[in-house]
DRENDO-1510 file (C-alpha; in Angstrom, 1 decimal, always signed):
<recs>
REC; n; res; u; v; w
REC; 1; MET; +4.2; +53.3; +47.2 .
REC; 2; THR; +5.3; +56.8; +48.2 .
REC; 3; THR; +8.8; +58.4; +48.5 .
REC; 4; THR; +10.2; +59.9; +51.7 .
REC; 5; ALA; +12.2; +63.1; +51.9 .
REC; 6; GLY; +15.3; +61.1; +52.2 .
REC; 7; GLY; +14.6; +59.5; +48.8 .
REC; 8; ALA; +14.0; +56.0; +50.0 .
REC; 9; SER; +10.8; +54.2; +49.1 .
REC; 10; GLU; +8.4; +53.2; +51.8 .
REC; 11; GLY; +8.3; +49.5; +52.2 .
REC; 12; GLY; +12.1; +49.1; +51.9 .
REC; 13; GLY; +14.7; +49.3; +49.1 .
REC; 14; GLY; +17.0; +51.9; +50.6 .
REC; 15; PRO; +20.7; +51.3; +51.5 .
REC; 16; GLY; +21.0; +48.6; +54.1 .
REC; 17; ASP; +17.4; +47.6; +53.8 .
REC; 18; PRO; +17.1; +44.0; +55.0 .
REC; 19; TYR; +14.5; +43.4; +52.2 .
REC; 20; GLU; +16.8; +44.5; +49.4 .
REC; 21; HIS; +17.4; +41.7; +46.9 .
REC; 22; PRO; +21.1; +41.3; +46.3 .
REC; 23; ARG; +22.3; +41.4; +42.7 .
REC; 24; ARG; +22.2; +37.9; +41.2 .
REC; 25; ILE; +25.6; +36.7; +40.1 .
REC; 26; PRO; +25.4; +34.0; +37.3 .
REC; 27; HIS; +26.7; +30.6; +38.5 .
REC; 28; PRO; +30.1; +29.8; +37.0 .
REC; 29; ILE; +28.7; +26.7; +35.4 .
REC; 30; LEU; +26.0; +28.7; +33.6 .
REC; 31; ILE; +28.7; +31.2; +32.4 .
REC; 32; THR; +30.7; +28.3; +31.1 .
REC; 33; ILE; +27.7; +26.8; +29.3 .
REC; 34; GLY; +26.9; +30.1; +27.7 .
REC; 35; VAL; +30.4; +30.6; +26.5 .
REC; 36; VAL; +30.5; +27.0; +25.1 .
REC; 37; LEU; +27.1; +27.6; +23.3 .
REC; 38; LEU; +28.4; +30.8; +21.8 .
REC; 39; LEU; +31.6; +29.1; +20.6 .
REC; 40; VAL; +29.5; +26.3; +19.1 .
REC; 41; LEU; +27.4; +28.8; +17.2 .
REC; 42; VAL; +30.5; +30.7; +16.0 .
REC; 43; ILE; +32.2; +27.5; +14.9 .
REC; 44; ALA; +29.0; +26.3; +13.2 .
REC; 45; ALA; +28.6; +29.7; +11.4 .
REC; 46; VAL; +32.3; +29.5; +10.2 .
REC; 47; ALA; +31.8; +25.9; +9.1 .
REC; 48; ILE; +28.7; +26.7; +7.1 .
REC; 49; GLY; +30.4; +29.7; +5.5 .
REC; 50; GLN; +33.4; +27.5; +4.6 .
REC; 51; HIS; +31.1; +24.8; +3.2 .
REC; 52; ARG; +29.2; +27.4; +1.2 .
REC; 53; ALA; +32.4; +28.8; -0.2 .
REC; 54; HIS; +33.7; +25.4; -1.1 .
REC; 55; GLU; +30.4; +24.4; -2.7 .
REC; 56; THR; +30.4; +27.6; -4.8 .
REC; 57; GLU; +33.9; +26.9; -6.0 .
REC; 58; ARG; +33.0; +23.3; -6.8 .
REC; 59; GLN; +29.9; +24.3; -8.7 .
REC; 60; ALA; +31.9; +26.8; -10.7 .
REC; 61; GLN; +34.4; +24.1; -11.7 .
REC; 62; LEU; +31.5; +21.9; -12.9 .
REC; 63; ASP; +29.8; +24.7; -14.9 .
REC; 64; PRO; +31.7; +24.2; -18.1 .
REC; 65; PHE; +30.4; +20.6; -18.4 .
REC; 66; TYR; +26.8; +21.5; -17.7 .
REC; 67; THR; +26.7; +24.6; -20.0 .
REC; 68; PRO; +25.5; +23.3; -23.5 .
REC; 69; PRO; +26.8; +24.8; -26.7 .
REC; 70; ASP; +25.0; +27.9; -27.8 .
REC; 71; PRO; +23.5; +27.6; -30.3 .
REC; 72; LEU; +22.7; +23.9; -29.7 .
REC; 73; PRO; +23.8; +21.9; -32.8 .
REC; 74; PRO; +21.2; +19.9; -34.7 .
REC; 75; GLY; +20.3; +16.6; -33.1 .
REC; 76; ARG; +17.7; +14.3; -31.8 .
REC; 77; PRO; +16.3; +13.7; -28.3 .
REC; 78; GLY; +18.6; +11.4; -26.5 .
REC; 79; ASP; +21.8; +12.5; -28.3 .
REC; 80; VAL; +24.7; +12.8; -26.0 .
REC; 81; VAL; +26.2; +16.3; -25.9 .
REC; 82; ARG; +29.0; +15.6; -23.4 .
REC; 83; VAL; +30.1; +12.7; -21.2 .
REC; 84; GLU; +32.8; +12.2; -18.6 .
REC; 85; SER; +33.7; +9.7; -16.0 .
REC; 86; MET; +32.8; +10.2; -12.3 .
REC; 87; ASP; +35.0; +9.0; -9.5 .
REC; 88; LEU; +32.1; +7.4; -7.5 .
REC; 89; SER; +31.9; +4.1; -5.7 .
REC; 90; VAL; +28.6; +2.3; -5.6 .
REC; 91; PRO; +28.2; -0.1; -2.6 .
REC; 92; GLY; +27.4; -3.6; -3.8 .
REC; 93; ALA; +28.2; -2.9; -7.4 .
REC; 94; PRO; +30.2; -5.5; -9.3 .
REC; 95; ASP; +33.9; -5.0; -10.0 .
REC; 96; GLY; +34.6; -2.8; -13.0 .
REC; 97; THR; +31.4; -0.7; -12.7 .
REC; 98; GLN; +31.7; +2.7; -14.3 .
REC; 99; VAL; +29.8; +5.8; -13.5 .
REC; 100; TRP; +29.4; +8.5; -16.2 .
REC; 101; ARG; +28.2; +12.1; -15.9 .
REC; 102; VAL; +26.2; +12.9; -19.1 .
REC; 103; LEU; +24.7; +15.9; -20.8 .
REC; 104; TYR; +22.1; +15.0; -23.3 .
REC; 105; ARG; +19.4; +16.4; -25.5 .
REC; 106; SER; +15.8; +16.3; -24.4 .
REC; 107; GLU; +12.8; +18.4; -25.2 .
REC; 108; TYR; +9.7; +20.0; -23.7 .
REC; 109; ALA; +6.2; +18.8; -24.4 .
REC; 110; ASP; +5.8; +21.4; -27.1 .
REC; 111; GLY; +8.7; +19.9; -29.0 .
REC; 112; SER; +11.2; +22.7; -28.3 .
REC; 113; PRO; +14.7; +21.5; -27.6 .
REC; 114; ALA; +16.2; +21.3; -24.2 .
REC; 115; VAL; +19.3; +19.8; -22.5 .
REC; 116; SER; +19.3; +17.6; -19.4 .
REC; 117; SER; +22.1; +16.2; -17.3 .
REC; 118; GLY; +22.3; +13.0; -15.3 .
REC; 119; MET; +24.3; +9.9; -14.5 .
REC; 120; VAL; +24.6; +6.5; -16.2 .
REC; 121; PHE; +25.8; +3.5; -14.2 .
REC; 122; VAL; +27.4; +0.7; -16.2 .
REC; 123; PRO; +28.1; -2.6; -14.4 .
REC; 124; GLY; +31.3; -4.4; -14.9 .
REC; 125; GLY; +31.5; -7.6; -16.8 .
REC; 126; PRO; +30.4; -8.7; -20.4 .
REC; 127; ALA; +27.1; -7.6; -21.7 .
REC; 128; PRO; +24.6; -10.3; -22.7 .
REC; 129; VAL; +23.6; -10.9; -26.3 .
REC; 130; GLY; +21.2; -8.2; -27.3 .
REC; 131; GLY; +22.6; -5.7; -24.9 .
REC; 132; ARG; +22.0; -4.9; -21.2 .
REC; 133; GLU; +18.6; -4.1; -19.9 .
REC; 134; ILE; +18.1; -0.5; -18.5 .
REC; 135; VAL; +16.4; +0.8; -15.5 .
REC; 136; ALA; +15.6; +4.5; -15.7 .
REC; 137; TRP; +15.5; +6.1; -12.3 .
REC; 138; ALA; +13.5; +9.3; -11.6 .
REC; 139; HIS; +14.5; +11.1; -8.4 .
REC; 140; PRO; +12.1; +12.7; -5.8 .
REC; 141; THR; +11.7; +16.4; -5.0 .
REC; 142; ILE; +15.1; +17.9; -4.1 .
REC; 143; GLY; +14.9; +21.6; -4.8 .
REC; 144; MET; +15.7; +23.8; -7.8 .
REC; 145; GLY; +19.1; +25.1; -6.8 .
REC; 146; THR; +22.0; +24.2; -9.1 .
REC; 147; GLU; +23.8; +22.2; -6.4 .
REC; 148; CYS; +20.6; +20.2; -5.8 .
REC; 149; ALA; +21.0; +18.2; -9.1 .
REC; 150; PRO; +22.1; +14.7; -8.0 .
REC; 151; SER; +24.9; +14.5; -10.6 .
REC; 152; ARG; +26.3; +17.9; -9.3 .
REC; 153; GLY; +25.6; +17.3; -5.6 .
REC; 154; ASP; +27.7; +16.1; -2.7 .
REC; 155; ASP; +25.6; +13.0; -2.3 .
REC; 156; PRO; +24.9; +11.7; -5.8 .
REC; 157; LEU; +23.5; +8.4; -4.7 .
REC; 158; GLY; +21.0; +10.1; -2.3 .
REC; 159; ASP; +17.8; +8.0; -2.6 .
REC; 160; MET; +19.5; +5.1; -4.4 .
REC; 161; SER; +20.3; +2.6; -1.7 .
REC; 162; TRP; +19.1; -0.2; -4.0 .
REC; 163; LEU; +21.5; +0.7; -6.8 .
REC; 164; GLY; +24.2; -1.9; -6.1 .
REC; 165; GLN; +21.6; -4.7; -6.2 .
REC; 166; MET; +20.4; -3.5; -9.7 .
REC; 167; LEU; +23.9; -3.2; -11.0 .
REC; 168; ALA; +24.7; -6.7; -9.6 .
REC; 169; ASN; +21.9; -7.9; -12.0 .
REC; 170; ARG; +24.1; -6.4; -14.8 .
REC; 171; TRP; +21.5; -3.7; -15.7 .
REC; 172; VAL; +22.5; -0.3; -16.8 .
REC; 173; VAL; +20.9; +2.3; -14.6 .
REC; 174; THR; +20.2; +5.9; -15.7 .
REC; 175; ALA; +19.4; +8.8; -13.3 .
REC; 176; THR; +18.2; +12.0; -15.0 .
REC; 177; ASP; +18.6; +15.3; -13.2 .
REC; 178; TYR; +15.7; +16.7; -15.3 .
REC; 179; VAL; +16.0; +19.6; -17.7 .
REC; 180; GLY; +16.6; +22.9; -15.8 .
REC; 181; LEU; +18.1; +21.3; -12.7 .
REC; 182; GLY; +21.8; +21.9; -13.0 .
REC; 183; THR; +21.4; +22.9; -16.6 .
REC; 184; PRO; +19.9; +26.0; -18.3 .
REC; 185; GLY; +16.2; +26.0; -18.9 .
REC; 186; ALA; +13.0; +25.9; -16.8 .
REC; 187; LEU; +12.6; +22.9; -14.5 .
REC; 188; ARG; +9.1; +21.4; -15.2 .
REC; 189; TYR; +8.5; +20.2; -11.6 .
REC; 190; LEU; +5.4; +17.9; -11.5 .
REC; 191; VAL; +4.8; +18.5; -15.2 .
REC; 192; GLY; +4.4; +14.9; -16.1 .
REC; 193; ILE; +5.0; +14.8; -19.9 .
REC; 194; ASP; +8.2; +17.0; -19.7 .
REC; 195; GLU; +9.6; +14.9; -16.9 .
REC; 196; ALA; +8.8; +11.6; -18.7 .
REC; 197; ARG; +10.6; +12.8; -21.8 .
REC; 198; ASP; +13.7; +13.5; -19.7 .
REC; 199; VAL; +13.6; +10.0; -18.3 .
REC; 200; ILE; +13.0; +8.4; -21.6 .
REC; 201; ASN; +15.8; +10.4; -23.3 .
REC; 202; SER; +18.2; +9.3; -20.5 .
REC; 203; VAL; +17.6; +5.8; -21.8 .
REC; 204; ARG; +18.4; +6.8; -25.3 .
REC; 205; ALA; +21.5; +8.6; -24.1 .
REC; 206; ALA; +22.7; +5.6; -22.2 .
REC; 207; ARG; +22.9; +3.6; -25.4 .
REC; 208; SER; +25.6; +6.0; -26.6 .
REC; 209; VAL; +27.7; +5.9; -23.4 .
REC; 210; PRO; +31.1; +4.1; -23.7 .
REC; 211; GLY; +31.0; +0.5; -22.7 .
REC; 212; ALA; +27.3; +0.5; -21.8 .
REC; 213; ASP; +26.3; -1.9; -24.5 .
REC; 214; ALA; +22.7; -1.1; -23.6 .
REC; 215; GLY; +19.8; -2.8; -25.5 .
REC; 216; THR; +16.3; -1.5; -26.2 .
REC; 217; ARG; +14.4; -3.0; -23.2 .
REC; 218; PHE; +13.9; -0.8; -20.2 .
REC; 219; ALA; +11.9; -0.2; -17.0 .
REC; 220; SER; +11.1; +3.1; -15.3 .
REC; 221; TRP; +11.3; +3.5; -11.5 .
REC; 222; GLY; +10.8; +6.6; -9.4 .
REC; 223; HIS; +10.0; +8.0; -6.0 .
REC; 224; SER; +7.5; +10.9; -5.2 .
REC; 225; GLN; +8.0; +13.5; -7.9 .
REC; 226; GLY; +9.9; +10.7; -9.7 .
REC; 227; GLY; +7.0; +8.3; -9.1 .
REC; 228; GLN; +4.8; +10.6; -11.1 .
REC; 229; SER; +7.5; +10.8; -13.8 .
REC; 230; SER; +7.7; +7.0; -13.9 .
REC; 231; LEU; +3.9; +6.6; -14.3 .
REC; 232; PHE; +4.0; +9.3; -17.1 .
REC; 233; VAL; +6.8; +7.3; -18.8 .
REC; 234; GLY; +4.2; +4.4; -18.8 .
REC; 235; MET; +1.7; +6.7; -20.5 .
REC; 236; GLN; +4.2; +8.2; -23.1 .
REC; 237; ALA; +6.9; +5.6; -24.0 .
REC; 238; ALA; +5.1; +3.6; -26.7 .
REC; 239; SER; +4.3; +6.7; -28.8 .
REC; 240; TYR; +7.3; +8.9; -27.9 .
REC; 241; ALA; +10.0; +6.3; -28.2 .
REC; 242; PRO; +8.8; +3.4; -30.4 .
REC; 243; GLU; +12.3; +2.1; -30.9 .
REC; 244; LEU; +12.4; +1.2; -27.1 .
REC; 245; GLN; +10.5; -1.5; -25.3 .
REC; 246; LEU; +9.1; -0.5; -21.9 .
REC; 247; VAL; +8.9; -3.7; -19.9 .
REC; 248; ALA; +7.6; -2.4; -16.6 .
REC; 249; VAL; +6.9; +0.6; -14.4 .
REC; 250; ALA; +7.5; +1.0; -10.7 .
REC; 251; ALA; +6.7; +3.9; -8.5 .
REC; 252; ALA; +7.2; +4.6; -4.8 .
REC; 253; ALA; +4.9; +7.1; -3.1 .
REC; 254; PRO; +4.0; +8.6; -6.5 .
REC; 255; ALA; +2.5; +12.1; -6.7 .
REC; 256; ALA; -0.2; +10.6; -8.9 .
REC; 257; GLU; -3.5; +12.1; -7.9 .
REC; 258; LEU; -2.6; +15.8; -7.8 .
REC; 259; VAL; -6.0; +17.3; -7.4 .
REC; 260; SER; -6.9; +15.4; -4.3 .
REC; 261; LEU; -3.3; +15.7; -2.9 .
REC; 262; VAL; -3.2; +19.5; -3.4 .
REC; 263; ALA; -6.7; +19.9; -1.9 .
REC; 264; GLN; -5.5; +18.1; +1.3 .
REC; 265; GLN; -2.0; +19.6; +1.6 .
REC; 266; TRP; -2.1; +23.2; +0.3 .
REC; 267; ASP; -2.5; +24.9; +3.7 .
REC; 268; ASN; -0.1; +23.0; +5.9 .
REC; 269; VAL; +3.7; +22.6; +6.2 .
REC; 270; VAL; +3.9; +20.2; +3.3 .
REC; 271; GLY; +2.7; +23.1; +1.1 .
REC; 272; TRP; +5.9; +24.8; +2.0 .
REC; 273; ALA; +8.0; +21.8; +0.9 .
REC; 274; ILE; +6.5; +21.6; -2.6 .
REC; 275; GLY; +4.5; +24.8; -3.2 .
REC; 276; PRO; +7.5; +27.1; -4.1 .
REC; 277; GLU; +8.6; +24.8; -6.9 .
REC; 278; VAL; +5.1; +24.5; -8.2 .
REC; 279; LEU; +4.7; +28.3; -8.2 .
REC; 280; VAL; +7.9; +28.6; -10.3 .
REC; 281; ALA; +7.4; +25.6; -12.6 .
REC; 282; TRP; +3.8; +25.6; -13.5 .
REC; 283; PRO; +3.5; +29.2; -14.8 .
REC; 284; ALA; +6.6; +28.5; -16.9 .
REC; 285; ALA; +4.8; +25.5; -18.4 .
REC; 286; TYR; +1.4; +27.1; -18.6 .
REC; 287; PRO; +1.6; +30.9; -19.3 .
REC; 288; GLU; -2.0; +31.4; -18.4 .
REC; 289; LEU; -1.2; +30.6; -14.7 .
REC; 290; LYS; -0.2; +33.5; -12.4 .
REC; 291; ALA; +1.4; +32.8; -9.1 .
REC; 292; ASP; -0.4; +35.6; -7.3 .
REC; 293; GLU; -3.7; +33.9; -8.2 .
REC; 294; VAL; -3.0; +31.2; -5.6 .
REC; 295; ALA; -0.1; +32.3; -3.4 .
REC; 296; SER; -0.4; +34.1; -0.1 .
REC; 297; ARG; +1.3; +37.4; +0.5 .
REC; 298; THR; +4.1; +35.5; +2.4 .
REC; 299; GLY; +4.2; +33.0; -0.3 .
REC; 300; MET; +4.7; +35.6; -3.0 .
REC; 301; ALA; +7.5; +37.2; -1.0 .
REC; 302; THR; +9.4; +34.0; -0.4 .
REC; 303; TYR; +8.6; +31.3; -3.0 .
REC; 304; ARG; +11.3; +32.1; -5.6 .
REC; 305; ARG; +14.0; +32.2; -2.9 .
REC; 306; LEU; +12.8; +28.9; -1.3 .
REC; 307; ALA; +12.4; +27.1; -4.6 .
REC; 308; ASP; +16.1; +27.9; -5.4 .
REC; 309; GLN; +17.3; +26.1; -2.3 .
REC; 310; CYS; +17.7; +22.4; -1.8 .
REC; 311; ILE; +14.7; +20.7; -0.2 .
REC; 312; LEU; +15.9; +20.2; +3.3 .
REC; 313; GLN; +16.9; +23.8; +3.8 .
REC; 314; ALA; +13.8; +25.1; +2.1 .
REC; 315; ALA; +11.5; +22.8; +4.1 .
REC; 316; LEU; +13.1; +23.9; +7.4 .
REC; 317; LYS; +12.5; +27.5; +6.6 .
REC; 318; GLY; +9.0; +26.7; +5.5 .
REC; 319; ALA; +8.4; +24.8; +8.8 .
REC; 320; VAL; +9.3; +28.0; +10.7 .
REC; 321; LEU; +6.8; +30.0; +8.7 .
REC; 322; ASP; +4.2; +27.3; +9.3 .
REC; 323; VAL; +4.7; +27.6; +13.1 .
REC; 324; PHE; +3.8; +31.3; +12.8 .
REC; 325; GLY; +0.6; +30.4; +10.9 .
REC; 326; GLN; +1.9; +31.3; +7.5 .
REC; 327; THR; +1.0; +29.3; +4.4 .
REC; 328; VAL; +2.6; +29.4; +1.0 .
REC; 329; PHE; -0.8; +29.3; -0.8 .
REC; 330; GLY; -3.6; +31.8; +0.0 .
REC; 331; VAL; -6.2; +29.6; -1.5 .
REC; 332; ASP; -6.5; +25.9; -2.6 .
REC; 333; PRO; -5.2; +25.9; -6.2 .
REC; 334; ALA; -7.6; +23.1; -6.9 .
REC; 335; THR; -10.4; +25.6; -6.6 .
REC; 336; VAL; -9.0; +28.0; -9.2 .
REC; 337; PRO; -10.1; +26.9; -12.7 .
REC; 338; ASP; -6.8; +27.3; -14.6 .
REC; 339; TRP; -4.7; +25.8; -11.8 .
REC; 340; ARG; -7.2; +23.0; -11.4 .
REC; 341; ALA; -6.8; +22.2; -15.1 .
REC; 342; ALA; -3.0; +22.1; -14.7 .
REC; 343; ALA; -3.4; +19.7; -11.8 .
REC; 344; GLU; -5.7; +17.5; -13.8 .
REC; 345; ALA; -3.4; +17.5; -16.8 .
REC; 346; ASN; -0.6; +16.2; -14.5 .
REC; 347; THR; -2.6; +13.6; -12.7 .
REC; 348; ALA; -1.4; +10.2; -13.8 .
REC; 349; GLN; -3.8; +8.1; -15.9 .
REC; 350; PRO; -4.3; +4.3; -15.7 .
REC; 351; LEU; -1.7; +2.5; -17.7 .
REC; 352; THR; -2.5; +0.2; -20.6 .
REC; 353; PRO; -3.5; -3.3; -19.8 .
REC; 354; GLY; -0.5; -5.6; -20.4 .
REC; 355; LEU; +2.1; -3.2; -19.0 .
REC; 356; PRO; +3.0; -4.4; -15.5 .
REC; 357; VAL; +2.9; -1.7; -12.8 .
REC; 358; LEU; +4.1; -1.8; -9.2 .
REC; 359; VAL; +3.1; +0.9; -6.8 .
REC; 360; ALA; +4.7; +1.0; -3.3 .
REC; 361; GLN; +3.3; +3.2; -0.6 .
REC; 362; GLY; +4.0; +3.8; +3.1 .
REC; 363; LEU; +1.0; +4.0; +5.3 .
REC; 364; LYS; +2.9; +6.5; +7.6 .
REC; 365; ASP; +3.5; +8.9; +4.7 .
REC; 366; THR; +2.4; +12.5; +5.5 .
REC; 367; VAL; +3.6; +14.0; +2.2 .
REC; 368; VAL; +2.1; +11.8; -0.5 .
REC; 369; LEU; -1.0; +10.8; +1.5 .
REC; 370; PRO; -1.8; +7.0; +1.3 .
REC; 371; ASN; -5.4; +7.8; +0.4 .
REC; 372; THR; -4.3; +9.5; -2.8 .
REC; 373; THR; -2.3; +6.5; -3.8 .
REC; 374; ALA; -5.3; +4.3; -2.9 .
REC; 375; LEU; -7.4; +6.5; -5.3 .
REC; 376; TYR; -4.9; +5.9; -8.1 .
REC; 377; VAL; -4.9; +2.2; -7.4 .
REC; 378; GLN; -8.7; +2.1; -7.4 .
REC; 379; THR; -9.0; +4.0; -10.7 .
REC; 380; SER; -6.3; +1.9; -12.4 .
REC; 381; CYS; -7.8; -1.4; -11.3 .
REC; 382; ALA; -11.2; -0.3; -12.5 .
REC; 383; ALA; -9.6; +0.5; -15.9 .
REC; 384; GLY; -8.0; -2.9; -16.2 .
REC; 385; SER; -4.4; -2.0; -15.5 .
REC; 386; ASP; -2.0; -4.8; -14.6 .
REC; 387; LEU; -1.2; -3.3; -11.2 .
REC; 388; ALA; +0.4; -4.7; -8.0 .
REC; 389; THR; +0.7; -2.8; -4.8 .
REC; 390; MET; +3.1; -2.9; -1.9 .
REC; 391; TRP; +1.7; -1.3; +1.2 .
REC; 392; MET; +4.4; -0.6; +3.8 .
REC; 393; GLY; +2.9; -0.2; +7.3 .
REC; 394; ASP; +5.6; +1.6; +9.2 .
REC; 395; THR; +7.1; +3.6; +6.4 .
REC; 396; GLY; +7.0; +7.4; +5.9 .
REC; 397; HIS; +7.7; +9.4; +2.8 .
REC; 398; LEU; +11.4; +9.8; +2.8 .
REC; 399; ALA; +12.1; +6.0; +3.2 .
REC; 400; ALA; +9.6; +4.8; +0.6 .
REC; 401; ALA; +12.2; +4.0; -2.1 .
REC; 402; LYS; +14.8; +2.7; +0.3 .
REC; 403; VAL; +12.3; +0.3; +1.9 .
REC; 404; SER; +10.7; -0.9; -1.3 .
REC; 405; GLY; +13.9; -0.9; -3.4 .
REC; 406; PRO; +14.9; -4.5; -2.8 .
REC; 407; ALA; +11.4; -5.8; -3.6 .
REC; 408; VAL; +11.2; -3.5; -6.7 .
REC; 409; THR; +14.5; -5.0; -7.9 .
REC; 410; THR; +13.2; -8.5; -7.5 .
REC; 411; TRP; +10.0; -7.6; -9.2 .
REC; 412; LEU; +11.8; -6.0; -12.2 .
REC; 413; GLN; +14.1; -9.0; -12.5 .
REC; 414; GLN; +11.0; -11.2; -13.0 .
REC; 415; ARG; +9.6; -8.7; -15.5 .
REC; 416; PHE; +12.8; -8.7; -17.6 .
REC; 417; ALA; +12.8; -12.5; -17.4 .
REC; 418; GLY; +9.4; -12.6; -18.9 .
REC; 419; VAL; +7.6; -14.0; -15.8 .
REC; 420; PRO; +3.9; -13.0; -15.9 .
REC; 421; ALA; +3.1; -10.3; -13.4 .
REC; 422; THR; +0.5; -10.9; -10.7 .
REC; 423; SER; -2.2; -8.2; -10.1 .
REC; 424; THR; -3.3; -7.3; -6.5 .
REC; 425; CYS; -6.5; -5.6; -7.7 .
REC; 426; ASP; -8.6; -8.3; -6.1 .
REC; 427; THR; -7.3; -7.4; -2.6 .
REC; 428; SER; -8.9; -4.8; -0.4 .
REC; 429; LEU; -7.2; -1.4; +0.1 .
REC; 430; PRO; -5.8; -0.6; +3.5 .
REC; 431; VAL; -7.1; +2.9; +3.5 .
REC; 432; ALA; -10.2; +4.5; +2.0 .
REC; 433; PRO; -9.4; +6.2; -1.3 .
REC; 434; ALA; -9.4; +10.0; -1.4 .
REC; 435; THR; -12.1; +11.8; -3.2 .
REC; 436; VAL; -11.7; +14.4; -5.8 .
REC; 437; PRO; -13.3; +17.7; -4.6 .
REC; 438; PRO; -15.6; +19.5; -6.9 .
REC; 439; LEU; -14.4; +22.7; -8.5 .
</recs>
């Protein structure tokens, strides 16, 4: 295109040119939609800011309860440090049910003292002779931020839709937050022995809660991270708490086979959901581990910030990074010797024959992959564990405890009643078991 002496371009475009495109005026409806969207974004931002301010204030009010004495006075694991009533209604619970927020002593695997918080649910009505049976609940991954702790959160019953049914059976139910989640100390995320001690010590603590009248017989029950915790309770209870009697173990979508699970999930969006917490917790438990041995550059820049957020918020941010091709890990941790050893140490082992075990697993689970649970089942059955499985065809990860909870409750009722458990080890697996990759 050339320009004429008059300044107009050849081919049109000058004043009055019939080919000149008129300036587009946005349609009034589009303007209205844009204004509405802008207002929605502003209102949402204000609401989020107000909620954040309210949550910060609420957590500050709770801090005195969750801050243990310093120094911690002498005591034993399970001793109650502090207890207070919670104004919390449990759907389906019998009249007179009480909910207690507790702060209690626990300890790390090396025997050093620690303090955990949690909740104890005590059903209304008289206790039976010998005391009430106890179900010790272990929650799934929820993030490491202070407000993520169930007993401090705005949805304390989160993954516990089955709770009212258990309380209707007149059982005491405990729900540990785990050491370091809502309390000082390092949260030992997916560190099986430490988590199991927090669960077992919640049972000990419940026996000192006002009106609980708890006996010595208990069962453990957990989901995902808590499923691993529950299986480790089965491995530890007899030696760690001989004064208690573990009657049964139940786990929904348990993070049981960590080596095969990590090997399949390290470089996808699931890695962003669990990786940041692993990068914080495992080096704290195993000083020989260094995050930069396995984390990507983006992972190193973001993992601490993401770990300190609750799981939904952290997972959404991780999903955005995943869309842009970023991974939290730079290499498969299962291929790095020290990290592999940590994964093996926190892989659940088959439970002793004679201890009933129920494992529930959704076949649509994309977090704890069904083939890893199938590997745990195969290994446990080969070792002679008294294991039953519940395979849920249309269930994903988040719904595993909700869907299986009623069946778990019935199964535990039979175990407390002394009904012999039935093994499903002679039935075929619905998926091929995962393999453990070589180092």
